SEPALUM-287331 format. One record per residue (C-alpha): x, y, z; residue in three letters. Coordinates in nm, 4 decimals. Layout:
N
       c1       c2       c3 sese
        X        Y        Z  Ala
...
END
This chain:
449
       c1       c2       c3 sese
  -5.4514   3.2131  -5.4901  Met
  -5.3066   3.4903  -5.2722  Lys
  -5.0595   3.3675  -5.0125  Leu
  -5.1977   3.4279  -4.6599  Pro
  -4.9836   3.6336  -4.4259  Asn
  -4.7677   3.4144  -4.2059  Lys
  -4.8475   3.4664  -3.8358  Pro
  -4.5592   3.6002  -3.6293  Leu
  -4.5934   3.2975  -3.4012  Thr
  -4.5693   3.0472  -3.6888  Ala
  -4.2698   2.8126  -3.6822  Ser
  -4.2733   2.7601  -4.0596  Trp
  -3.9952   2.8995  -4.2766  Thr
  -4.0962   3.1243  -4.5661  Asp
  -4.0284   2.8378  -4.8107  Glu
  -4.2447   2.5982  -4.6102  Gln
  -4.5229   2.8558  -4.5851  Trp
  -4.5250   2.9054  -4.9619  Arg
  -4.5305   2.5266  -5.0145  Ala
  -4.8292   2.4799  -4.7848  Ile
  -5.0370   2.7219  -4.9935  Tyr
  -4.8933   2.6574  -5.3413  Ala
  -5.1707   2.6111  -5.5949  Ser
  -5.2555   2.6038  -5.9643  Gly
  -5.0069   2.3365  -6.0763  Gln
  -4.8372   2.0135  -5.9730  Asp
  -4.5940   2.0963  -5.6937  Thr
  -4.2836   1.9053  -5.5820  Leu
  -4.1221   2.0048  -5.2533  Val
  -3.7682   1.8659  -5.2486  Ser
  -3.5637   1.8926  -4.9306  Ala
  -3.3284   1.6885  -4.7172  Ala
  -3.4349   1.4380  -4.4531  Ala
  -3.5491   1.6006  -4.1292  Gly
  -3.6374   1.9326  -4.2925  Ser
  -4.0100   1.9066  -4.2224  Gly
  -4.1375   1.7996  -4.5661  Lys
  -4.3977   1.5599  -4.4265  Thr
  -4.5101   1.8202  -4.1733  Ala
  -4.5687   2.0598  -4.4641  Val
  -4.7789   1.7978  -4.6425  Leu
  -4.9851   1.7279  -4.3294  Val
  -5.0385   2.0989  -4.2663  Glu
  -5.1499   2.1426  -4.6270  Arg
  -5.3960   1.8544  -4.5846  Met
  -5.5340   2.0140  -4.2666  Ile
  -5.5693   2.3546  -4.4336  Glu
  -5.7577   2.1978  -4.7257  Lys
  -6.0084   2.0335  -4.4910  Val
  -6.0438   2.2926  -4.2145  Val
  -5.9956   2.6241  -4.3930  Gln
  -6.0885   2.5491  -4.7547  Asp
  -6.3791   2.3285  -4.6417  Lys
  -6.2908   2.0419  -4.8733  Ile
  -6.4334   1.7048  -4.7687  Asp
  -6.1585   1.4756  -4.6447  Val
  -6.2675   1.1991  -4.8816  Asn
  -6.1890   1.4354  -5.1704  Glu
  -5.8182   1.4021  -5.0896  Leu
  -5.5937   1.1098  -5.1816  Leu
  -5.2995   1.1053  -4.9411  Val
  -5.0318   0.8473  -5.0228  Val
  -4.7608   0.7418  -4.7777  Thr
  -4.5100   0.4557  -4.7805  Phe
  -4.5810   0.2976  -4.4410  Thr
  -4.8987   0.2150  -4.2549  Asn
  -4.7532   0.3830  -3.9445  Ala
  -4.7077   0.7094  -4.1326  Ser
  -5.0634   0.6912  -4.2663  Ala
  -5.1987   0.6310  -3.9159  Ala
  -5.0026   0.9276  -3.7809  Glu
  -5.1363   1.1563  -4.0556  Met
  -5.4918   1.0444  -3.9845  Arg
  -5.4397   1.1094  -3.6118  Gln
  -5.2955   1.4554  -3.6708  Arg
  -5.5935   1.5465  -3.8871  Leu
  -5.8280   1.4187  -3.6166  Ala
  -5.6564   1.6389  -3.3573  Val
  -5.6755   1.9398  -3.5915  Ala
  -6.0484   1.8817  -3.6404  Leu
  -6.1035   1.8644  -3.2632  Asp
  -5.9098   2.1879  -3.2120  Glu
  -6.1019   2.3615  -3.4905  Ala
  -6.4340   2.2474  -3.3457  Leu
  -6.3458   2.3918  -3.0062  Ala
  -6.3493   2.7420  -3.1544  Gln
  -6.5772   2.6957  -3.4554  Ala
  -6.8680   2.9162  -3.5479  Thr
  -7.2088   2.7596  -3.5933  Leu
  -7.1582   2.7756  -3.9696  Glu
  -6.8268   2.5885  -3.9540  Asp
  -6.9479   2.3373  -3.6992  Asn
  -7.1525   2.1359  -3.9485  Lys
  -6.8621   2.1003  -4.1920  His
  -6.6162   1.9959  -3.9202  Leu
  -6.8580   1.7408  -3.7748  Arg
  -6.9003   1.5948  -4.1214  Arg
  -6.5238   1.5614  -4.1575  Gln
  -6.5034   1.3729  -3.8299  Gln
  -6.7640   1.1317  -3.9628  Ala
  -6.5780   1.0914  -4.2926  Leu
  -6.2311   1.0538  -4.1391  Leu
  -6.2403   0.6748  -4.1074  Asn
  -6.3251   0.6502  -4.4765  Lys
  -6.0597   0.8991  -4.5848  Ala
  -5.8115   0.7683  -4.8410  Gln
  -5.5011   0.8280  -4.6292  Ile
  -5.2951   0.5157  -4.6834  Ser
  -5.0059   0.3462  -4.8570  Thr
  -5.0327   0.3188  -5.2332  Leu
  -5.0697  -0.0574  -5.1963  His
  -5.3705  -0.0058  -4.9686  Ser
  -5.5213   0.2295  -5.2254  Phe
  -5.4637  -0.0299  -5.4983  Cys
  -5.6211  -0.2965  -5.2774  Leu
  -5.9312  -0.0798  -5.2334  Ala
  -5.9576  -0.0370  -5.6114  Ile
  -5.9153  -0.4091  -5.6817  Val
  -6.1615  -0.5136  -5.4085  Lys
  -6.4268  -0.2734  -5.5373  Gln
  -6.3790  -0.3470  -5.9067  Tyr
  -6.2643  -0.7111  -5.9058  Ala
  -6.5514  -0.7889  -6.1422  Tyr
  -6.3702  -0.5938  -6.4158  Val
  -6.0882  -0.8506  -6.4129  Leu
  -6.0836  -1.2273  -6.4379  Asp
  -5.9695  -1.2794  -6.0793  Ile
  -6.1163  -1.4464  -5.7724  Asp
  -6.2712  -1.1697  -5.5564  Pro
  -6.1857  -1.3824  -5.2524  Gly
  -5.8124  -1.3449  -5.3066  Phe
  -5.5758  -1.2699  -5.0182  Arg
  -5.2365  -1.1002  -5.0043  Ile
  -4.9535  -1.3506  -4.9847  Ala
  -4.6906  -1.3255  -4.7136  Thr
  -4.3270  -1.2622  -4.8057  Glu
  -4.2410  -1.6222  -4.7153  Asp
  -4.5177  -1.7564  -4.9390  Glu
  -4.4000  -1.5424  -5.2301  Val
  -4.0392  -1.6567  -5.1857  Ala
  -4.1387  -2.0263  -5.1776  Leu
  -4.3634  -1.9926  -5.4824  Leu
  -4.0852  -1.8182  -5.6746  Lys
  -3.8525  -2.1071  -5.5963  Asp
  -4.1165  -2.3544  -5.7122  Asp
  -4.1803  -2.1554  -6.0305  Ala
  -3.8092  -2.1342  -6.1129  Leu
  -3.7587  -2.5076  -6.0560  Ser
  -4.0610  -2.5900  -6.2702  Ser
  -3.9485  -2.3550  -6.5486  Leu
  -3.5937  -2.4918  -6.5663  Leu
  -3.7240  -2.8478  -6.5668  Glu
  -3.9406  -2.7588  -6.8662  Gln
  -3.6616  -2.5902  -7.0640  Val
  -3.4185  -2.8759  -7.0044  Tyr
  -3.6728  -3.1177  -7.1502  Gln
  -3.7107  -2.8943  -7.4572  Glu
  -3.3366  -2.9201  -7.5382  Ser
  -3.3273  -2.5669  -7.6790  Asp
  -2.9737  -2.4841  -7.7935  Thr
  -3.0142  -2.1110  -7.7198  Ala
  -3.1228  -2.1854  -7.3641  Val
  -2.8310  -2.4246  -7.3085  Phe
  -2.5891  -2.1618  -7.4384  Arg
  -2.7322  -1.9067  -7.1960  Leu
  -2.7224  -2.1415  -6.8979  Ile
  -2.3691  -2.2592  -6.9769  Asp
  -2.2549  -1.8964  -6.9882  Ser
  -2.3871  -1.8081  -6.6427  Phe
  -2.3901  -2.1280  -6.4361  Thr
  -2.1480  -2.3855  -6.3088  Ser
  -2.1714  -2.7615  -6.3327  Asp
  -2.2948  -2.7801  -5.9734  Arg
  -2.6221  -2.5839  -5.9838  Asn
  -2.8390  -2.3338  -6.1737  Asp
  -2.8481  -2.0721  -5.8998  Gln
  -2.6869  -1.7967  -6.1076  Ala
  -2.9447  -1.8186  -6.3872  Ile
  -3.2255  -1.8378  -6.1303  Glu
  -3.1004  -1.5165  -5.9706  Val
  -3.0825  -1.3460  -6.3104  Leu
  -3.4378  -1.4448  -6.4017  Ile
  -3.5780  -1.3395  -6.0667  Glu
  -3.3984  -1.0034  -6.0666  Arg
  -3.5035  -0.9267  -6.4217  Leu
  -3.8609  -1.0222  -6.3336  Tyr
  -3.8618  -0.7871  -6.0324  Glu
  -3.7216  -0.5021  -6.2404  Met
  -3.9806  -0.5550  -6.5113  Ser
  -4.2687  -0.5421  -6.2646  Arg
  -4.2166  -0.1751  -6.1831  Val
  -4.3137  -0.0909  -6.5410  His
  -4.6670  -0.0600  -6.6704  Ala
  -4.5995  -0.3177  -6.9428  Asn
  -4.3303  -0.5620  -6.8232  Pro
  -4.3187  -0.7488  -7.1550  Lys
  -4.2596  -0.4345  -7.3595  Asp
  -3.9892  -0.3235  -7.1170  Trp
  -3.8087  -0.6583  -7.1395  Leu
  -3.8177  -0.6544  -7.5183  Met
  -3.6937  -0.2958  -7.5213  Ser
  -3.3787  -0.4125  -7.3412  Ile
  -3.3159  -0.6662  -7.6155  Val
  -3.3601  -0.3949  -7.8780  Asn
  -3.1049  -0.1739  -7.7032  Leu
  -2.8432  -0.4437  -7.7648  Tyr
  -2.9077  -0.4453  -8.1383  Glu
  -2.5801  -0.2977  -8.2639  Val
  -2.5664  -0.4116  -8.6266  Asp
  -2.4516  -0.1145  -8.8337  Gly
  -2.3414   0.0790  -8.5236  Ile
  -1.9720   0.1684  -8.5154  Thr
  -1.9535   0.4018  -8.2166  Thr
  -2.1008   0.4079  -7.8675  Val
  -2.2262   0.7587  -7.9418  Asp
  -2.4863   0.6054  -8.1760  Asp
  -2.6423   0.3881  -7.9031  Leu
  -2.9853   0.5038  -7.7894  Ala
  -2.8960   0.4963  -7.4195  Phe
  -2.5616   0.6800  -7.4397  Thr
  -2.7164   1.0193  -7.3433  Pro
  -2.8519   0.8547  -7.0275  Ile
  -2.5061   0.7178  -6.9452  Ile
  -2.3503   1.0616  -6.9968  Arg
  -2.6121   1.2096  -6.7638  Glu
  -2.5342   0.9454  -6.5005  Ala
  -2.1652   1.0322  -6.5213  Met
  -2.2452   1.4019  -6.4895  Leu
  -2.4296   1.3242  -6.1664  Arg
  -2.1109   1.1562  -6.0418  Arg
  -1.9194   1.4721  -6.1295  Ile
  -2.1829   1.6704  -5.9364  Asp
  -2.1143   1.4472  -5.6366  Ala
  -1.7384   1.5018  -5.6639  Ile
  -1.7879   1.8784  -5.6816  Glu
  -2.0150   1.8738  -5.3763  Ala
  -1.7592   1.6679  -5.1828  Leu
  -1.4823   1.9022  -5.2948  Asn
  -1.6704   2.2021  -5.1566  Glu
  -1.6876   2.0286  -4.8183  Arg
  -1.3209   1.9325  -4.8547  Phe
  -1.2246   2.2989  -4.9122  Ile
  -1.4455   2.4241  -4.6283  Ala
  -1.2869   2.1719  -4.3927  Asn
  -0.9366   2.2878  -4.4900  Ser
  -1.0268   2.6517  -4.4172  Glu
  -1.1491   2.5921  -4.0620  Leu
  -0.9306   2.7180  -3.7745  Pro
  -0.6414   2.4730  -3.7381  Asn
  -0.7683   2.2974  -4.0489  Gly
  -0.5398   2.1162  -4.2966  Pro
  -0.4930   2.4209  -4.5212  Phe
  -0.2524   2.2330  -4.7512  Val
  -0.5521   2.0289  -4.8693  His
  -0.6427   2.3322  -5.0802  Ala
  -0.3755   2.2210  -5.3276  Thr
  -0.5443   1.8818  -5.3711  Ser
  -0.8821   2.0542  -5.3962  Ala
  -0.7553   2.2654  -5.6841  Gln
  -0.6447   1.9514  -5.8710  Asp
  -0.9913   1.8039  -5.8239  Val
  -1.1548   2.1243  -5.9476  Ala
  -0.9454   2.1177  -6.2648  Val
  -1.0484   1.7546  -6.3223  Phe
  -1.4215   1.8138  -6.2719  Thr
  -1.4199   2.1186  -6.4981  Gln
  -1.2553   1.9269  -6.7811  Glu
  -1.4680   1.6156  -6.7243  Ala
  -1.7905   1.8150  -6.7350  Arg
  -1.6919   1.9870  -7.0587  Ala
  -1.5991   1.6564  -7.2239  Leu
  -1.9160   1.4783  -7.1085  Leu
  -2.1285   1.7481  -7.2658  Glu
  -1.9731   1.7368  -7.6137  Gln
  -1.6740   1.5023  -7.6632  Ala
  -1.6896   1.1681  -7.8441  Ser
  -1.6936   0.8404  -7.6524  Trp
  -1.3412   0.7669  -7.7721  Thr
  -1.2197   1.0905  -7.6159  Thr
  -1.4061   1.0135  -7.2945  Leu
  -1.2477   0.6680  -7.2823  Tyr
  -0.8977   0.8110  -7.3193  Glu
  -0.9647   1.0794  -7.0569  Phe
  -1.1229   0.8658  -6.7862  Phe
  -0.8934   0.5641  -6.8188  Thr
  -0.5969   0.7938  -6.7537  Lys
  -0.7667   1.0092  -6.4885  Ala
  -0.6495   0.9857  -6.1279  Ser
  -0.6275   1.1991  -5.8172  Phe
  -0.2781   1.2579  -5.6834  Lys
  -0.1801   1.1582  -5.3318  Arg
  -0.3470   1.3978  -5.0895  Ile
  -0.1294   1.6870  -4.9729  Ala
  -0.0044   1.6202  -4.6212  Thr
   0.0529   1.8885  -4.3539  Pro
   0.4054   1.9170  -4.2212  Ser
   0.4867   1.8567  -3.8566  Lys
   0.5395   2.2297  -3.8161  Ala
   0.1762   2.3009  -3.9120  Asp
  -0.0607   2.3321  -3.6180  Asp
  -0.3323   2.1091  -3.7654  Val
  -0.6278   1.9551  -3.5839  Asp
  -0.5917   1.5796  -3.6355  Lys
  -0.9697   1.5308  -3.6439  Thr
  -1.0054   1.7843  -3.9249  Leu
  -0.7138   1.6280  -4.1091  Gln
  -0.8767   1.2855  -4.0842  Lys
  -1.2090   1.4268  -4.2055  Lys
  -1.0332   1.5836  -4.5043  Gly
  -0.8651   1.2542  -4.5878  Thr
  -1.2021   1.0769  -4.5723  Thr
  -1.3642   1.3300  -4.8060  Leu
  -1.0763   1.2986  -5.0512  Tyr
  -1.1165   0.9204  -5.0426  Gly
  -1.4864   0.9560  -5.1204  Glu
  -1.4033   1.1681  -5.4247  Met
  -1.1609   0.9021  -5.5424  Arg
  -1.4350   0.6408  -5.5035  Glu
  -1.6702   0.8457  -5.7226  Gln
  -1.4048   0.8612  -5.9954  Leu
  -1.3404   0.4888  -5.9613  Lys
  -1.7139   0.4213  -5.9943  Ala
  -1.7179   0.6033  -6.3301  Ile
  -1.4130   0.4143  -6.4539  Gln
  -1.5299   0.0664  -6.3483  Thr
  -1.8884   0.1196  -6.4616  Ser
  -1.8265   0.2601  -6.8090  Tyr
  -1.4641   0.2412  -6.9205  Phe
  -1.3362  -0.1080  -6.8433  Val
  -1.3675  -0.2022  -7.2134  Arg
  -1.2615  -0.0204  -7.5242  Ser
  -1.5311   0.1094  -7.7556  Glu
  -1.4785  -0.1642  -8.0161  Ala
  -1.4765  -0.4415  -7.7581  Arg
  -1.7888  -0.3055  -7.5885  Leu
  -1.9856  -0.3042  -7.9143  Leu
  -1.8651  -0.6548  -7.9999  Glu
  -1.9675  -0.7894  -7.6613  Glu
  -2.3101  -0.6284  -7.6998  Met
  -2.3489  -0.7978  -8.0376  Arg
  -2.2610  -1.1357  -7.8848  Leu
  -2.4834  -1.0765  -7.5825  Met
  -2.7960  -0.9762  -7.7747  Gln
  -2.9226  -1.3276  -7.8583  Pro
  -2.8498  -1.4521  -7.5061  Met
  -3.0263  -1.1501  -7.3591  Leu
  -3.3274  -1.2237  -7.5768  Gln
  -3.3337  -1.5816  -7.4473  Thr
  -3.3049  -1.4547  -7.0883  Leu
  -3.5959  -1.2135  -7.1366  Cys
  -3.8078  -1.4877  -7.2914  Glu
  -3.7334  -1.7134  -6.9924  Leu
  -3.8311  -1.4275  -6.7627  Thr
  -4.1674  -1.3955  -6.9374  Leu
  -4.2215  -1.7692  -6.9055  Arg
  -4.1309  -1.7500  -6.5373  Phe
  -4.3974  -1.4811  -6.4909  Glu
  -4.6574  -1.7130  -6.6448  Gln
  -4.5615  -2.0087  -6.4239  Val
  -4.5433  -1.7912  -6.1122  Phe
  -4.8817  -1.6295  -6.1845  Ser
  -5.0416  -1.9719  -6.2395  Ala
  -4.9149  -2.0932  -5.9017  Leu
  -5.0566  -1.7841  -5.7306  Lys
  -5.3939  -1.8205  -5.9014  Arg
  -5.4114  -2.1856  -5.7992  Lys
  -5.3741  -2.0831  -5.4342  Arg
  -5.5981  -1.7764  -5.4593  Gly
  -5.3232  -1.5348  -5.3569  Ile
  -5.1652  -1.2238  -5.5042  Ile
  -4.8597  -1.0158  -5.4116  Asp
  -4.8128  -0.6391  -5.3906  Phe
  -4.6875  -0.6194  -5.7473  Ser
  -5.0066  -0.7907  -5.8641  Asp
  -5.2098  -0.5317  -5.6745  Leu
  -5.0472  -0.2496  -5.8688  Glu
  -5.0881  -0.4214  -6.2051  His
  -5.4507  -0.5175  -6.1338  Phe
  -5.5231  -0.1568  -6.0346  Ala
  -5.3580  -0.0409  -6.3567  Leu
  -5.5760  -0.2764  -6.5603  Ala
  -5.8863  -0.1389  -6.3888  Ile
  -5.7850   0.2239  -6.4387  Leu
  -5.6992   0.1899  -6.8084  Thr
  -5.8616   0.0781  -7.1318  Gln
  -5.7352   0.0365  -7.4847  Glu
  -5.9035   0.2121  -7.7763  Val
  -5.7612   0.1380  -8.1225  Asp
  -5.4390   0.0171  -7.9649  Gly
  -5.3937   0.3330  -7.7560  Val
  -5.4179   0.3224  -7.3754  Thr
  -5.6573   0.5704  -7.2139  His
  -5.7922   0.6250  -6.8607  Pro
  -6.0966   0.4071  -6.7997  Ser
  -6.4280   0.5459  -6.6801  Gln
  -6.3309   0.4315  -6.3315  Ile
  -6.0134   0.6418  -6.3513  Ala
  -6.2139   0.9393  -6.4758  Leu
  -6.4461   0.9009  -6.1766  Asp
  -6.1469   0.9110  -5.9427  Tyr
  -6.0194   1.2240  -6.1178  Lys
  -6.3532   1.3897  -6.0415  Lys
  -6.3514   1.2648  -5.6816  Gln
  -6.0057   1.3816  -5.5773  Phe
  -5.9646   1.7537  -5.5324  His
  -5.5953   1.6940  -5.4666  Glu
  -5.3471   1.4050  -5.4627  Val
  -5.0782   1.4379  -5.1949  Leu
  -4.7721   1.2084  -5.2016  Val
  -4.5180   1.1646  -4.9227  Asp
  -4.1631   1.0285  -4.9855  Glu
  -4.2064   1.0902  -5.3576  Tyr
  -3.8452   0.9907  -5.4287  Gln
  -3.9430   0.6272  -5.3646  Asp
  -4.2261   0.6205  -5.6211  Val
  -4.1415   0.3854  -5.9077  Asn
  -4.2492   0.4156  -6.2704  Ile
  -4.5609   0.1993  -6.2349  Leu
  -4.6735   0.3814  -5.9212  Gln
  -4.6228   0.7148  -6.0955  Glu
  -4.8433   0.5875  -6.3791  Thr
  -5.1171   0.4969  -6.1288  Leu
  -5.1009   0.8381  -5.9644  Leu
  -5.1214   1.0121  -6.3020  Gln
  -5.4375   0.8142  -6.3797  Leu
  -5.6253   0.9484  -6.0759  Val
  -5.4910   1.3055  -6.0623  Lys
  -5.6220   1.5877  -6.2784  Ser
  -5.4488   1.8135  -6.5278  Gly
  -5.0894   1.8167  -6.6432  Asp
  -4.7886   1.9605  -6.4614  Glu
  -4.8727   2.3193  -6.5465  Ser
  -5.2236   2.3059  -6.3981  Tyr
  -5.2410   1.9763  -6.2128  Gly
  -5.3561   1.8876  -5.8614  Asn
  -5.0720   1.6714  -5.7308  Met
  -4.8591   1.7824  -5.4356  Phe
  -4.5418   1.5829  -5.3660  Met
  -4.2713   1.5972  -5.1008  Val
  -3.9441   1.4066  -5.1138  Gly
  -3.5667   1.4115  -5.1054  Asp
  -3.4150   1.3869  -5.4535  Val
  -3.0747   1.2970  -5.3032  Lys
  -3.2295   0.9837  -5.1509  Gln
  -3.4018   0.8833  -5.4724  Ser
  -3.4029   0.5153  -5.5590  Ile
  -3.2818   0.4014  -5.8971  Val
  -3.5738   0.3476  -6.1311  Arg
  -3.5101   0.0658  -6.3680  Pro
END
């Protein structure tokens, strides 16, 4: 598609203009908060409906709040009114049709989209079609009931492995610590398409028999990548630190400290890309940033700029400390030994988490309620089918693929793994020729378990 000429009166930047009309593949627009990403998405939606004459119900527009969805719907309504005011007779019919379809347009939160799927296709699943969405208070109370019921059951079973786990994480006074662990692990598992497989994969990661070095662990490359992102953060802070020192009346002596940081990040990056874990351990446990260079009384330094520089330097120190406390508190040998000892307890914890899910689900079914996580998993079950042990899109998913000309996603950085799976089931094509348009801020991205 040829990019239309940008009107001289347009307020869009060249990058925004290209994003509005990007086509032929999945597109991710990544920019900082307040840069107009959502406005670009809305303008793209309007162009699809008004100029490209696509029916509004052929678009799936996903937001993360009902207020945002309502605002998008309103802005499209205004655009349709404005287009009608100057429409030709030929365009008039299409625009009137869009006004009629607007209330049925799939512009909503992902949970609302999942609810629509489950309501329409409840017969596919063994669930009560008269279900209702539980309130947060109801969910919290039922979780407490499920945890109490589960622990009562396991105490009666007198399982040695369970007692060992509970003794390791609780005090004599109460079981709150183990309850928190089970609940957190349950919540983390629910953002995956198959919670059970994900839980068991954690147990497998702690299988270290025959492993003599951290470098042989399956997740070590991910840890190295996480540390590299910390180094990225230090480098970005150091650039601001240098720029602050170079301002008029800035603390120019901070440049000396900045140079020390630059030497550290350069060496750290090189080691993270190729050195052994033993070398990394020796490097990071000894690493430190010297005391920040201080301007003399004779220097004409702006105290505000000096304070800002000190704050930035402190933030860089915190990033280094985060690497050290997250990954290098234990020696390599001790880490592997602790993993070996933890593996059976972790397996017991994951098994308890699966049992908690069963008890919790039974309580919800008894009351005819579901939560938002259930909505996503029910929608997944409707949109998929297994053939010879392999998961494929169901016919319902294929129908959605045909229906949606484009899938537009706001605040994409907040999409979790399960939600991404759902979106992939209703969009068409792969990345190189797909029909999904996403806007988000990578720097604000949530951690995906």
